[in-house]
Biopython code that builds the backbone (N, CA, C, O; Angstrom):
import numpy as np
from Bio.PDB.StructureBuilder import StructureBuilder

atoms = [
    (1, "MET", "N", (138.996, 146.807, 70.769)),
    (1, "MET", "CA", (139.446, 147.831, 69.839)),
    (1, "MET", "C", (138.221, 148.463, 69.163)),
    (1, "MET", "O", (137.390, 147.770, 68.577)),
    (2, "GLU", "N", (138.134, 149.758, 69.258)),
    (2, "GLU", "CA", (136.986, 150.481, 68.711)),
    (2, "GLU", "C", (137.279, 150.947, 67.288)),
    (2, "GLU", "O", (138.183, 151.751, 67.060)),
    (3, "ALA", "N", (136.513, 150.437, 66.346)),
    (3, "ALA", "CA", (136.686, 150.811, 64.939)),
    (3, "ALA", "C", (135.878, 152.069, 64.626)),
    (3, "ALA", "O", (134.859, 152.340, 65.263)),
    (4, "ASN", "N", (136.341, 152.826, 63.646)),
    (4, "ASN", "CA", (135.609, 154.003, 63.193)),
    (4, "ASN", "C", (134.418, 153.601, 62.334)),
    (4, "ASN", "O", (133.427, 154.325, 62.247)),
    (5, "ARG", "N", (134.530, 152.439, 61.703)),
    (5, "ARG", "CA", (133.458, 151.977, 60.823)),
    (5, "ARG", "C", (133.421, 150.453, 60.836)),
    (5, "ARG", "O", (134.467, 149.805, 60.841)),
    (6, "ASP", "N", (132.212, 149.879, 60.843)),
    (6, "ASP", "CA", (132.022, 148.427, 60.773)),
    (6, "ASP", "C", (131.454, 148.072, 59.412)),
    (6, "ASP", "O", (130.618, 148.792, 58.865)),
    (7, "LEU", "N", (131.920, 146.948, 58.871)),
    (7, "LEU", "CA", (131.458, 146.481, 57.574)),
    (7, "LEU", "C", (131.060, 145.016, 57.709)),
    (7, "LEU", "O", (131.896, 144.167, 58.018)),
    (8, "ASP", "N", (129.794, 144.723, 57.477)),
    (8, "ASP", "CA", (129.274, 143.359, 57.594)),
    (8, "ASP", "C", (129.265, 142.703, 56.212)),
    (8, "ASP", "O", (128.482, 143.088, 55.343)),
    (9, "THR", "N", (130.136, 141.714, 56.012)),
    (9, "THR", "CA", (130.180, 141.003, 54.737)),
    (9, "THR", "C", (129.809, 139.534, 54.929)),
    (9, "THR", "O", (130.179, 138.686, 54.117)),
    (10, "ARG", "N", (129.087, 139.237, 55.988)),
    (10, "ARG", "CA", (128.660, 137.851, 56.248)),
    (10, "ARG", "C", (127.830, 137.340, 55.078)),
    (10, "ARG", "O", (126.946, 138.029, 54.570)),
    (11, "GLY", "N", (128.141, 136.103, 54.662)),
    (11, "GLY", "CA", (127.407, 135.483, 53.562)),
    (11, "GLY", "C", (128.003, 135.772, 52.193)),
    (11, "GLY", "O", (127.580, 135.181, 51.200)),
    (12, "LEU", "N", (128.974, 136.667, 52.125)),
    (12, "LEU", "CA", (129.604, 136.999, 50.844)),
    (12, "LEU", "C", (130.909, 136.230, 50.700)),
    (12, "LEU", "O", (131.647, 136.062, 51.671)),
    (13, "ASN", "N", (131.193, 135.766, 49.493)),
    (13, "ASN", "CA", (132.429, 135.052, 49.218)),
    (13, "ASN", "C", (133.388, 135.923, 48.430)),
    (13, "ASN", "O", (133.002, 136.937, 47.847)),
    (14, "CYS", "N", (134.643, 135.508, 48.427)),
    (14, "CYS", "CA", (135.701, 136.202, 47.698)),
    (14, "CYS", "C", (135.258, 136.446, 46.253)),
    (14, "CYS", "O", (134.680, 135.553, 45.634)),
    (15, "PRO", "N", (135.509, 137.601, 45.720)),
    (15, "PRO", "CA", (136.271, 138.731, 46.259)),
    (15, "PRO", "C", (135.416, 139.822, 46.887)),
    (15, "PRO", "O", (135.933, 140.899, 47.181)),
    (16, "LEU", "N", (134.136, 139.584, 47.102)),
    (16, "LEU", "CA", (133.245, 140.654, 47.569)),
    (16, "LEU", "C", (133.651, 141.293, 48.902)),
    (16, "LEU", "O", (133.586, 142.518, 49.001)),
    (17, "PRO", "N", (134.068, 140.541, 49.939)),
    (17, "PRO", "CA", (134.487, 141.220, 51.168)),
    (17, "PRO", "C", (135.657, 142.187, 50.937)),
    (17, "PRO", "O", (135.683, 143.276, 51.510)),
    (18, "ILE", "N", (136.610, 141.794, 50.109)),
    (18, "ILE", "CA", (137.754, 142.656, 49.806)),
    (18, "ILE", "C", (137.301, 143.894, 49.036)),
    (18, "ILE", "O", (137.712, 145.010, 49.355)),
    (19, "LEU", "N", (136.469, 143.704, 48.040)),
    (19, "LEU", "CA", (136.002, 144.842, 47.236)),
    (19, "LEU", "C", (135.222, 145.840, 48.087)),
    (19, "LEU", "O", (135.391, 147.050, 47.940)),
    (20, "LYS", "N", (134.376, 145.339, 48.970)),
    (20, "LYS", "CA", (133.598, 146.224, 49.839)),
    (20, "LYS", "C", (134.510, 146.943, 50.836)),
    (20, "LYS", "O", (134.291, 148.114, 51.147)),
    (21, "ALA", "N", (135.528, 146.243, 51.333)),
    (21, "ALA", "CA", (136.480, 146.862, 52.261)),
    (21, "ALA", "C", (137.285, 147.942, 51.548)),
    (21, "ALA", "O", (137.537, 149.006, 52.113)),
    (22, "LYS", "N", (137.686, 147.671, 50.320)),
    (22, "LYS", "CA", (138.453, 148.650, 49.544)),
    (22, "LYS", "C", (137.648, 149.931, 49.354)),
    (22, "LYS", "O", (138.176, 151.033, 49.499)),
    (23, "LYS", "N", (136.367, 149.775, 49.027)),
    (23, "LYS", "CA", (135.484, 150.931, 48.825)),
    (23, "LYS", "C", (135.309, 151.707, 50.137)),
    (23, "LYS", "O", (135.361, 152.937, 50.150)),
    (24, "ALA", "N", (135.103, 150.977, 51.234)),
    (24, "ALA", "CA", (134.914, 151.631, 52.532)),
    (24, "ALA", "C", (136.177, 152.386, 52.949)),
    (24, "ALA", "O", (136.090, 153.511, 53.439)),
    (25, "LEU", "N", (137.347, 151.776, 52.758)),
    (25, "LEU", "CA", (138.600, 152.431, 53.133)),
    (25, "LEU", "C", (138.829, 153.702, 52.328)),
    (25, "LEU", "O", (139.375, 154.675, 52.848)),
    (26, "ALA", "N", (138.420, 153.703, 51.073)),
    (26, "ALA", "CA", (138.598, 154.868, 50.211)),
    (26, "ALA", "C", (137.807, 156.073, 50.734)),
    (26, "ALA", "O", (138.163, 157.219, 50.461)),
    (27, "GLU", "N", (136.743, 155.810, 51.478)),
    (27, "GLU", "CA", (135.897, 156.871, 52.014)),
    (27, "GLU", "C", (136.334, 157.324, 53.411)),
    (27, "GLU", "O", (135.739, 158.234, 53.988)),
    (28, "MET", "N", (137.369, 156.686, 53.947)),
    (28, "MET", "CA", (137.811, 156.972, 55.312)),
    (28, "MET", "C", (139.079, 157.824, 55.315)),
    (28, "MET", "O", (139.799, 157.892, 54.318)),
    (29, "ALA", "N", (139.335, 158.465, 56.441)),
    (29, "ALA", "CA", (140.535, 159.284, 56.594)),
    (29, "ALA", "C", (141.717, 158.416, 57.012)),
    (29, "ALA", "O", (141.540, 157.340, 57.583)),
    (30, "SER", "N", (142.902, 158.887, 56.725)),
    (30, "SER", "CA", (144.120, 158.175, 57.098)),
    (30, "SER", "C", (144.159, 157.942, 58.610)),
    (30, "SER", "O", (143.871, 158.843, 59.397)),
    (31, "GLY", "N", (144.521, 156.713, 59.000)),
    (31, "GLY", "CA", (144.625, 156.366, 60.413)),
    (31, "GLY", "C", (143.359, 155.804, 61.022)),
    (31, "GLY", "O", (143.393, 155.273, 62.132)),
    (32, "GLN", "N", (142.233, 155.909, 60.314)),
    (32, "GLN", "CA", (140.980, 155.376, 60.850)),
    (32, "GLN", "C", (140.953, 153.853, 60.724)),
    (32, "GLN", "O", (141.634, 153.275, 59.878)),
    (33, "LEU", "N", (140.147, 153.211, 61.586)),
    (33, "LEU", "CA", (140.057, 151.762, 61.624)),
    (33, "LEU", "C", (138.757, 151.261, 61.020)),
    (33, "LEU", "O", (137.683, 151.800, 61.283)),
    (34, "LEU", "N", (138.873, 150.220, 60.205)),
    (34, "LEU", "CA", (137.724, 149.556, 59.593)),
    (34, "LEU", "C", (137.664, 148.130, 60.113)),
    (34, "LEU", "O", (138.638, 147.384, 60.012)),
    (35, "LYS", "N", (136.523, 147.755, 60.667)),
    (35, "LYS", "CA", (136.317, 146.392, 61.156)),
    (35, "LYS", "C", (135.422, 145.663, 60.159)),
    (35, "LYS", "O", (134.302, 146.093, 59.885)),
    (36, "VAL", "N", (135.928, 144.554, 59.622)),
    (36, "VAL", "CA", (135.183, 143.764, 58.638)),
    (36, "VAL", "C", (134.820, 142.430, 59.265)),
    (36, "VAL", "O", (135.683, 141.728, 59.792)),
    (37, "ILE", "N", (133.533, 142.080, 59.206)),
    (37, "ILE", "CA", (133.068, 140.784, 59.704)),
    (37, "ILE", "C", (132.711, 139.940, 58.493)),
    (37, "ILE", "O", (131.875, 140.329, 57.677)),
    (38, "ALA", "N", (133.352, 138.776, 58.379)),
    (38, "ALA", "CA", (133.156, 137.906, 57.221)),
    (38, "ALA", "C", (132.881, 136.473, 57.676)),
    (38, "ALA", "O", (133.211, 136.092, 58.799)),
    (39, "THR", "N", (132.273, 135.688, 56.787)),
    (39, "THR", "CA", (132.060, 134.266, 57.067)),
    (39, "THR", "C", (132.849, 133.385, 56.103)),
    (39, "THR", "O", (132.847, 132.162, 56.241)),
    (40, "ASP", "N", (133.513, 133.985, 55.145)),
    (40, "ASP", "CA", (134.323, 133.247, 54.170)),
    (40, "ASP", "C", (135.670, 132.894, 54.808)),
    (40, "ASP", "O", (136.441, 133.798, 55.128)),
    (41, "PRO", "N", (135.978, 131.597, 55.002)),
    (41, "PRO", "CA", (137.249, 131.218, 55.622)),
    (41, "PRO", "C", (138.464, 131.731, 54.840)),
    (41, "PRO", "O", (139.514, 131.987, 55.430)),
    (42, "GLY", "N", (138.330, 131.878, 53.545)),
    (42, "GLY", "CA", (139.421, 132.381, 52.722)),
    (42, "GLY", "C", (139.741, 133.838, 52.987)),
    (42, "GLY", "O", (140.777, 134.339, 52.552)),
    (43, "SER", "N", (138.853, 134.523, 53.702)),
    (43, "SER", "CA", (139.080, 135.947, 53.968)),
    (43, "SER", "C", (140.307, 136.167, 54.849)),
    (43, "SER", "O", (140.899, 137.245, 54.816)),
    (44, "MET", "N", (140.696, 135.174, 55.631)),
    (44, "MET", "CA", (141.875, 135.328, 56.483)),
    (44, "MET", "C", (143.109, 135.616, 55.634)),
    (44, "MET", "O", (143.825, 136.584, 55.887)),
    (45, "ARG", "N", (143.355, 134.796, 54.650)),
    (45, "ARG", "CA", (144.537, 135.015, 53.797)),
    (45, "ARG", "C", (144.295, 136.158, 52.805)),
    (45, "ARG", "O", (145.229, 136.869, 52.435)),
    (46, "ASP", "N", (143.042, 136.330, 52.378)),
    (46, "ASP", "CA", (142.729, 137.410, 51.432)),
    (46, "ASP", "C", (143.046, 138.779, 52.025)),
    (46, "ASP", "O", (143.629, 139.626, 51.350)),
    (47, "PHE", "N", (142.667, 138.999, 53.278)),
    (47, "PHE", "CA", (142.915, 140.301, 53.893)),
    (47, "PHE", "C", (144.395, 140.506, 54.200)),
    (47, "PHE", "O", (144.869, 141.642, 54.197)),
    (48, "GLN", "N", (145.131, 139.434, 54.465)),
    (48, "GLN", "CA", (146.582, 139.551, 54.650)),
    (48, "GLN", "C", (147.228, 140.027, 53.350)),
    (48, "GLN", "O", (148.061, 140.934, 53.358)),
    (49, "ALA", "N", (146.840, 139.413, 52.241)),
    (49, "ALA", "CA", (147.383, 139.799, 50.935)),
    (49, "ALA", "C", (146.945, 141.214, 50.565)),
    (49, "ALA", "O", (147.738, 141.992, 50.034)),
    (50, "PHE", "N", (145.691, 141.547, 50.842)),
    (50, "PHE", "CA", (145.167, 142.879, 50.547)),
    (50, "PHE", "C", (145.983, 143.953, 51.274)),
    (50, "PHE", "O", (146.340, 144.975, 50.687)),
    (51, "ALA", "N", (146.273, 143.714, 52.550)),
    (51, "ALA", "CA", (147.036, 144.687, 53.335)),
    (51, "ALA", "C", (148.445, 144.856, 52.757)),
    (51, "ALA", "O", (148.932, 145.980, 52.634)),
    (52, "ARG", "N", (149.091, 143.760, 52.405)),
    (52, "ARG", "CA", (150.438, 143.843, 51.813)),
    (52, "ARG", "C", (150.420, 144.627, 50.506)),
    (52, "ARG", "O", (151.313, 145.436, 50.255)),
    (53, "GLN", "N", (149.419, 144.393, 49.682)),
    (53, "GLN", "CA", (149.359, 145.005, 48.354)),
    (53, "GLN", "C", (148.965, 146.478, 48.387)),
    (53, "GLN", "O", (149.385, 147.247, 47.522)),
    (54, "THR", "N", (148.172, 146.878, 49.366)),
    (54, "THR", "CA", (147.644, 148.248, 49.383)),
    (54, "THR", "C", (148.367, 149.179, 50.349)),
    (54, "THR", "O", (148.222, 150.398, 50.257)),
    (55, "GLY", "N", (149.145, 148.617, 51.276)),
    (55, "GLY", "CA", (149.824, 149.456, 52.254)),
    (55, "GLY", "C", (148.968, 149.805, 53.458)),
    (55, "GLY", "O", (149.428, 150.506, 54.360)),
    (56, "ASN", "N", (147.717, 149.323, 53.488)),
    (56, "ASN", "CA", (146.896, 149.492, 54.684)),
    (56, "ASN", "C", (147.362, 148.457, 55.708)),
    (56, "ASN", "O", (147.759, 147.351, 55.343)),
    (57, "GLU", "N", (147.311, 148.821, 56.980)),
    (57, "GLU", "CA", (147.813, 147.930, 58.027)),
    (57, "GLU", "C", (146.714, 146.997, 58.510)),
    (57, "GLU", "O", (145.616, 147.440, 58.845)),
    (58, "LEU", "N", (147.018, 145.698, 58.545)),
    (58, "LEU", "CA", (146.111, 144.713, 59.121)),
    (58, "LEU", "C", (146.433, 144.662, 60.610)),
    (58, "LEU", "O", (147.401, 144.024, 61.025)),
    (59, "VAL", "N", (145.618, 145.334, 61.402)),
    (59, "VAL", "CA", (145.887, 145.502, 62.823)),
    (59, "VAL", "C", (145.577, 144.235, 63.602)),
    (59, "VAL", "O", (146.304, 143.878, 64.529)),
    (60, "GLU", "N", (144.492, 143.550, 63.226)),
    (60, "GLU", "CA", (144.046, 142.393, 64.001)),
    (60, "GLU", "C", (143.205, 141.473, 63.126)),
    (60, "GLU", "O", (142.464, 141.923, 62.252)),
    (61, "GLN", "N", (143.335, 140.176, 63.382)),
    (61, "GLN", "CA", (142.461, 139.168, 62.772)),
    (61, "GLN", "C", (142.075, 138.188, 63.870)),
    (61, "GLN", "O", (142.936, 137.650, 64.567)),
    (62, "THR", "N", (140.776, 137.962, 64.018)),
    (62, "THR", "CA", (140.306, 137.009, 65.016)),
    (62, "THR", "C", (139.200, 136.161, 64.427)),
    (62, "THR", "O", (138.546, 136.545, 63.457)),
    (63, "THR", "N", (139.002, 134.999, 65.032)),
    (63, "THR", "CA", (137.922, 134.102, 64.638)),
    (63, "THR", "C", (137.015, 133.908, 65.841)),
    (63, "THR", "O", (137.471, 133.534, 66.921)),
    (64, "VAL", "N", (135.726, 134.166, 65.646)),
    (64, "VAL", "CA", (134.742, 133.967, 66.698)),
    (64, "VAL", "C", (133.647, 133.087, 66.110)),
    (64, "VAL", "O", (132.903, 133.507, 65.224)),
    (65, "ALA", "N", (133.560, 131.855, 66.621)),
    (65, "ALA", "CA", (132.628, 130.853, 66.082)),
    (65, "ALA", "C", (132.896, 130.679, 64.595)),
    (65, "ALA", "O", (133.988, 130.257, 64.214)),
    (66, "ASP", "N", (131.930, 130.994, 63.751)),
    (66, "ASP", "CA", (132.123, 130.827, 62.298)),
    (66, "ASP", "C", (132.315, 132.177, 61.598)),
    (66, "ASP", "O", (132.109, 132.294, 60.391)),
    (67, "GLU", "N", (132.710, 133.187, 62.370)),
    (67, "GLU", "CA", (132.928, 134.516, 61.798)),
    (67, "GLU", "C", (134.400, 134.908, 61.913)),
    (67, "GLU", "O", (135.076, 134.588, 62.891)),
    (68, "PHE", "N", (134.869, 135.607, 60.891)),
    (68, "PHE", "CA", (136.249, 136.062, 60.827)),
    (68, "PHE", "C", (136.235, 137.587, 60.886)),
    (68, "PHE", "O", (135.575, 138.239, 60.076)),
    (69, "ILE", "N", (136.961, 138.146, 61.840)),
    (69, "ILE", "CA", (136.961, 139.586, 62.047)),
    (69, "ILE", "C", (138.336, 140.147, 61.685)),
    (69, "ILE", "O", (139.369, 139.696, 62.181)),
    (70, "HIS", "N", (138.309, 141.126, 60.821)),
    (70, "HIS", "CA", (139.535, 141.767, 60.345)),
    (70, "HIS", "C", (139.460, 143.253, 60.671)),
    (70, "HIS", "O", (138.445, 143.902, 60.420)),
    (71, "VAL", "N", (140.538, 143.783, 61.228)),
    (71, "VAL", "CA", (140.594, 145.213, 61.529)),
    (71, "VAL", "C", (141.739, 145.795, 60.712)),
    (71, "VAL", "O", (142.895, 145.395, 60.854)),
    (72, "LEU", "N", (141.392, 146.740, 59.862)),
    (72, "LEU", "CA", (142.370, 147.392, 58.980)),
    (72, "LEU", "C", (142.510, 148.863, 59.368)),
    (72, "LEU", "O", (141.533, 149.524, 59.718)),
    (73, "LYS", "N", (143.747, 149.359, 59.300)),
    (73, "LYS", "CA", (144.017, 150.773, 59.550)),
    (73, "LYS", "C", (144.314, 151.432, 58.200)),
    (73, "LYS", "O", (145.209, 151.006, 57.470)),
    (74, "ARG", "N", (143.552, 152.472, 57.886)),
    (74, "ARG", "CA", (143.696, 153.182, 56.607)),
    (74, "ARG", "C", (145.048, 153.859, 56.551)),
    (74, "ARG", "O", (145.453, 154.540, 57.493)),
    (75, "ARG", "N", (145.741, 153.670, 55.447)),
    (75, "ARG", "CA", (147.074, 154.286, 55.307)),
    (75, "ARG", "C", (146.973, 155.767, 55.073)),
    (75, "ARG", "O", (147.993, 156.442, 54.933)),
]
sb = StructureBuilder()
sb.init_structure("model")
sb.init_model(0)
sb.init_chain("A")
sb.init_seg("    ")
for serial, (resi, resn, name, xyz) in enumerate(atoms, 1):
    if name == "N":
        sb.init_residue(resn, " ", resi, " ")
    sb.init_atom(name, np.array(xyz, "f"), 0.0, 1.0, " ", f" {name:<3s}", serial, name[0])
structure = sb.get_structure()
């Protein structure tokens, strides 16, 4: 899946990955995809809650080694 924008939040803990994703999404057009790479295990549930609360769609979540990848679609 090709994202319109990538956001590297490796090494950052909650709530920084969410805050950075929120800022990035605000700068994007509706329907665009944001790929967030995180190392915080809590980011899996954090991004699920973020998507529910904001109306942005959580398109995909995957784990690769010790990295968590979240793909959000801007509402």
